[in-house]
A tleap script that builds the chain and sets N, CA, C and O, in Angstrom:
source leaprc.protein.ff14SB
mol = sequence {
  NMET ARG VAL THR PHE GLU ASP GLN GLN ALA
  CYS ARG ASP TYR ILE GLN HIE PRO LEU HIE
  GLN SER LEU LEU GLN SER ILE GLY PRO PHE
  VAL GLU GLY ILE VAL VAL MET ASP TYR PRO
  PHE CALA
}
set mol.1.N position { -4.095 0.108 9.216 }
set mol.1.CA position { -2.945 -0.647 8.785 }
set mol.1.C position { -1.827 0.344 8.503 }
set mol.1.O position { -2.060 1.420 7.952 }
set mol.2.N position { -0.638 -0.022 8.877 }
set mol.2.CA position { 0.529 0.819 8.607 }
set mol.2.C position { 1.571 -0.041 7.909 }
set mol.2.O position { 1.884 -1.143 8.360 }
set mol.3.N position { 2.100 0.467 6.812 }
set mol.3.CA position { 3.118 -0.254 6.050 }
set mol.3.C position { 4.311 0.672 5.872 }
set mol.3.O position { 4.151 1.834 5.499 }
set mol.4.N position { 5.499 0.160 6.138 }
set mol.4.CA position { 6.725 0.941 6.001 }
set mol.4.C position { 7.643 0.241 5.000 }
set mol.4.O position { 7.761 -0.984 5.005 }
set mol.5.N position { 8.285 1.025 4.148 }
set mol.5.CA position { 9.160 0.477 3.110 }
set mol.5.C position { 10.572 1.019 3.264 }
set mol.5.O position { 10.775 2.117 3.781 }
set mol.6.N position { 11.532 0.249 2.815 }
set mol.6.CA position { 12.938 0.663 2.876 }
set mol.6.C position { 13.216 1.852 1.970 }
set mol.6.O position { 14.007 2.729 2.317 }
set mol.7.N position { 12.564 1.884 0.806 }
set mol.7.CA position { 12.771 2.981 -0.138 }
set mol.7.C position { 11.570 3.074 -1.083 }
set mol.7.O position { 10.654 2.255 -1.009 }
set mol.8.N position { 11.577 4.064 -1.961 }
set mol.8.CA position { 10.453 4.275 -2.868 }
set mol.8.C position { 10.278 3.117 -3.844 }
set mol.8.O position { 9.152 2.786 -4.215 }
set mol.9.N position { 11.367 2.507 -4.258 }
set mol.9.CA position { 11.260 1.381 -5.184 }
set mol.9.C position { 10.544 0.209 -4.524 }
set mol.9.O position { 9.740 -0.463 -5.170 }
set mol.10.N position { 10.821 -0.044 -3.256 }
set mol.10.CA position { 10.141 -1.125 -2.541 }
set mol.10.C position { 8.642 -0.849 -2.466 }
set mol.10.O position { 7.834 -1.770 -2.587 }
set mol.11.N position { 8.270 0.401 -2.270 }
set mol.11.CA position { 6.851 0.772 -2.250 }
set mol.11.C position { 6.218 0.537 -3.615 }
set mol.11.O position { 5.126 -0.024 -3.697 }
set mol.12.N position { 6.878 0.952 -4.675 }
set mol.12.CA position { 6.350 0.740 -6.029 }
set mol.12.C position { 6.207 -0.742 -6.332 }
set mol.12.O position { 5.222 -1.160 -6.942 }
set mol.13.N position { 7.183 -1.540 -5.909 }
set mol.13.CA position { 7.110 -2.988 -6.128 }
set mol.13.C position { 5.918 -3.588 -5.394 }
set mol.13.O position { 5.218 -4.445 -5.934 }
set mol.14.N position { 5.689 -3.142 -4.171 }
set mol.14.CA position { 4.571 -3.632 -3.369 }
set mol.14.C position { 3.232 -3.296 -4.026 }
set mol.14.O position { 2.353 -4.151 -4.135 }
set mol.15.N position { 3.089 -2.055 -4.457 }
set mol.15.CA position { 1.837 -1.603 -5.056 }
set mol.15.C position { 1.478 -2.425 -6.292 }
set mol.15.O position { 0.305 -2.711 -6.532 }
set mol.16.N position { 2.472 -2.799 -7.063 }
set mol.16.CA position { 2.235 -3.537 -8.302 }
set mol.16.C position { 2.163 -5.053 -8.115 }
set mol.16.O position { 1.782 -5.771 -9.040 }
set mol.17.N position { 2.519 -5.540 -6.941 }
set mol.17.CA position { 2.595 -6.985 -6.720 }
set mol.17.C position { 1.201 -7.617 -6.860 }
set mol.17.O position { 0.220 -7.058 -6.368 }
set mol.18.N position { 1.107 -8.776 -7.525 }
set mol.18.CA position { -0.187 -9.437 -7.719 }
set mol.18.C position { -0.936 -9.750 -6.417 }
set mol.18.O position { -2.163 -9.660 -6.381 }
set mol.19.N position { -0.226 -10.112 -5.363 }
set mol.19.CA position { -0.906 -10.404 -4.094 }
set mol.19.C position { -1.517 -9.136 -3.495 }
set mol.19.O position { -2.607 -9.184 -2.924 }
set mol.20.N position { -0.831 -8.022 -3.620 }
set mol.20.CA position { -1.382 -6.752 -3.135 }
set mol.20.C position { -2.615 -6.368 -3.950 }
set mol.20.O position { -3.623 -5.935 -3.392 }
set mol.21.N position { -2.533 -6.527 -5.254 }
set mol.21.CA position { -3.671 -6.213 -6.113 }
set mol.21.C position { -4.869 -7.106 -5.778 }
set mol.21.O position { -6.011 -6.648 -5.798 }
set mol.22.N position { -4.611 -8.364 -5.475 }
set mol.22.CA position { -5.674 -9.288 -5.080 }
set mol.22.C position { -6.311 -8.857 -3.761 }
set mol.22.O position { -7.531 -8.920 -3.611 }
set mol.23.N position { -5.496 -8.422 -2.810 }
set mol.23.CA position { -6.013 -7.927 -1.538 }
set mol.23.C position { -6.924 -6.724 -1.765 }
set mol.23.O position { -7.996 -6.633 -1.167 }
set mol.24.N position { -6.501 -5.810 -2.620 }
set mol.24.CA position { -7.321 -4.630 -2.906 }
set mol.24.C position { -8.686 -5.033 -3.457 }
set mol.24.O position { -9.705 -4.446 -3.093 }
set mol.25.N position { -8.706 -6.020 -4.324 }
set mol.25.CA position { -9.967 -6.487 -4.885 }
set mol.25.C position { -10.851 -7.115 -3.803 }
set mol.25.O position { -12.073 -6.968 -3.831 }
set mol.26.N position { -10.234 -7.806 -2.863 }
set mol.26.CA position { -10.995 -8.491 -1.809 }
set mol.26.C position { -11.601 -7.526 -0.794 }
set mol.26.O position { -12.752 -7.690 -0.390 }
set mol.27.N position { -10.832 -6.526 -0.384 }
set mol.27.CA position { -11.303 -5.629 0.669 }
set mol.27.C position { -11.973 -4.369 0.135 }
set mol.27.O position { -12.623 -3.648 0.892 }
set mol.28.N position { -11.824 -4.098 -1.141 }
set mol.28.CA position { -12.366 -2.885 -1.740 }
set mol.28.C position { -13.803 -2.567 -1.365 }
set mol.28.O position { -14.096 -1.425 -1.010 }
set mol.29.N position { -14.712 -3.540 -1.430 }
set mol.29.CA position { -16.107 -3.250 -1.103 }
set mol.29.C position { -16.334 -2.856 0.360 }
set mol.29.O position { -17.377 -2.289 0.686 }
set mol.30.N position { -15.382 -3.144 1.238 }
set mol.30.CA position { -15.544 -2.879 2.660 }
set mol.30.C position { -14.819 -1.614 3.131 }
set mol.30.O position { -14.924 -1.233 4.297 }
set mol.31.N position { -14.094 -0.975 2.233 }
set mol.31.CA position { -13.285 0.188 2.589 }
set mol.31.C position { -14.013 1.462 2.162 }
set mol.31.O position { -14.401 1.611 1.004 }
set mol.32.N position { -14.193 2.386 3.126 }
set mol.32.CA position { -14.850 3.650 2.825 }
set mol.32.C position { -13.872 4.694 2.318 }
set mol.32.O position { -14.255 5.575 1.549 }
set mol.33.N position { -12.638 4.613 2.728 }
set mol.33.CA position { -11.647 5.592 2.315 }
set mol.33.C position { -10.246 5.145 2.691 }
set mol.33.O position { -10.058 4.290 3.557 }
set mol.34.N position { -9.283 5.729 2.033 }
set mol.34.CA position { -7.876 5.412 2.290 }
set mol.34.C position { -7.116 6.718 2.455 }
set mol.34.O position { -7.303 7.661 1.686 }
set mol.35.N position { -6.263 6.762 3.462 }
set mol.35.CA position { -5.393 7.905 3.680 }
set mol.35.C position { -3.963 7.417 3.498 }
set mol.35.O position { -3.539 6.451 4.132 }
set mol.36.N position { -3.227 8.096 2.625 }
set mol.36.CA position { -1.830 7.743 2.383 }
set mol.36.C position { -0.965 8.906 2.838 }
set mol.36.O position { -1.182 10.054 2.451 }
set mol.37.N position { 0.013 8.587 3.665 }
set mol.37.CA position { 0.962 9.593 4.129 }
set mol.37.C position { 2.348 9.147 3.693 }
set mol.37.O position { 2.790 8.050 4.034 }
set mol.38.N position { 3.016 9.980 2.954 }
set mol.38.CA position { 4.325 9.632 2.405 }
set mol.38.C position { 5.328 10.680 2.863 }
set mol.38.O position { 5.335 11.805 2.362 }
set mol.39.N position { 6.173 10.307 3.813 }
set mol.39.CA position { 7.191 11.225 4.289 }
set mol.39.C position { 8.393 10.433 4.793 }
set mol.39.O position { 8.233 9.339 5.335 }
set mol.40.N position { 9.577 10.971 4.619 }
set mol.40.CA position { 10.788 10.266 5.062 }
set mol.40.C position { 11.008 10.457 6.560 }
set mol.40.O position { 10.642 11.485 7.132 }
set mol.41.N position { 11.605 9.458 7.176 }
set mol.41.CA position { 12.039 9.567 8.558 }
set mol.41.C position { 13.512 9.904 8.557 }
set mol.41.O position { 14.283 9.308 7.804 }
set mol.42.N position { 13.906 10.824 9.367 }
set mol.42.CA position { 15.314 11.222 9.424 }
set mol.42.C position { 16.070 10.393 10.422 }
set mol.42.O position { 17.272 10.589 10.604 }
savepdb mol mol.pdb
quit
């Protein structure tokens, strides 16, 4: 899965959103690992 945000605040809002937190709870048992890459595009 790839998710792109307009800015850092949008990313923070997404991470804290109740629907995102619910998704994490649902898929957590099936996920072996997560890789996060955070870099700006020029």
